[in-house]
C-alpha positions in Angstrom: 35.7 -81.8 -1.1 36.7 -83.8 1.9 39.0 -86.5 0.3 41.2 -86.4 3.4 38.4 -87.5 5.7 37.4 -91.2 5.9 34.7 -92.7 8.0 34.3 -96.4 8.7 32.6 -98.6 11.3 35.0 -98.9 14.3 36.1 -102.4 15.0 34.9 -104.2 18.2 33.3 -102.7 21.3 34.2 -99.2 22.5 33.5 -97.7 26.0 33.7 -94.2 27.5 34.3 -93.9 31.2 33.9 -90.8 33.3 34.1 -90.4 37.1 34.4 -94.2 37.5 31.2 -94.8 35.6 30.6 -96.3 32.1 28.9 -93.6 30.0 28.9 -95.5 26.7 29.3 -99.0 25.5 28.9 -99.4 21.8 29.5 -101.9 19.0 28.1 -99.3 16.6 30.8 -96.6 16.9 32.3 -94.9 13.8 36.0 -94.1 13.3 36.7 -90.8 11.5 40.2 -90.3 10.1 41.2 -86.8 9.0 44.6 -86.3 7.4 47.4 -86.7 9.8 45.2 -86.3 12.9 44.7 -89.3 15.2 41.4 -91.1 14.4 38.4 -90.0 16.4 35.7 -92.4 17.6 32.1 -91.1 17.2 29.4 -92.8 19.3 25.7 -93.0 18.4 23.4 -91.2 20.9 21.4 -94.3 21.4 24.4 -96.0 23.0 25.2 -93.0 25.3 23.8 -92.4 28.8 22.5 -89.0 27.7 21.1 -88.2 31.2 24.7 -87.4 32.2 25.5 -85.3 29.1 24.6 -81.6 29.1 24.8 -79.1 26.2 27.3 -76.3 26.8 27.5 -72.9 25.2 30.7 -73.7 23.4 30.7 -74.0 19.6 33.3 -74.2 16.8 33.4 -74.5 13.1 35.2 -76.9 10.8 35.2 -76.0 7.1 35.1 -79.8 6.3 32.5 -81.0 8.9 30.4 -78.0 9.8 29.4 -76.4 13.1 30.2 -78.3 16.3 28.2 -78.2 19.5 29.9 -79.1 22.8 28.7 -81.1 25.7 29.7 -81.4 29.4 29.5 -84.5 31.5 28.0 -84.5 35.0 29.6 -87.2 37.1 28.8 -88.0 40.7 31.3 -85.5 42.0 32.3 -83.1 39.2 31.2 -81.4 35.9 33.6 -82.2 33.1 33.3 -79.1 30.9 33.2 -79.5 27.1 34.2 -83.2 27.3 32.4 -84.1 24.0 31.3 -82.6 20.7 28.9 -83.3 17.9 27.9 -82.1 14.5 24.2 -81.7 14.6 24.0 -80.8 10.9 27.3 -82.0 9.4 28.3 -81.3 5.8 27.0 -83.9 3.3 30.4 -85.6 2.9 30.5 -86.5 6.6 26.8 -87.0 7.2 27.4 -90.4 8.8 28.4 -88.7 12.0 25.1 -87.0 12.4 23.5 -88.2 15.7 26.9 -89.1 17.1 29.1 -87.7 19.8 32.9 -87.8 20.1 34.7 -87.5 23.4 38.1 -85.9 24.3 40.4 -88.7 25.6 42.2 -86.1 27.7 39.0 -85.6 29.7 37.4 -89.1 29.8 38.6 -92.6 29.1 37.8 -93.7 25.5 38.8 -97.4 25.1 38.4 -100.3 22.8 37.5 -103.5 24.7 
């Protein structure tokens, strides 16, 4: 059971910037809170400039969410390795994040407008 995970619609408009460019602007983002970890914003693929997002070979497993796939971002001047992740087939309790990507704020700017 994943009682410690809560998903809700994120308030307002959220953006992701990488290499000086806006990669995402969304009013449809989801906020996932898990225990004492900081909340994570998940963005629907439809709101992401996916032409700049490349799958990487990196994977991980979370017993509560399932198997994660990682993605790198190609900016004008640099490849940002493993800057985002997604759960392509998340567990049933977090199925709302299917089709969404989350970004590492240490690697790109994730901001609420």
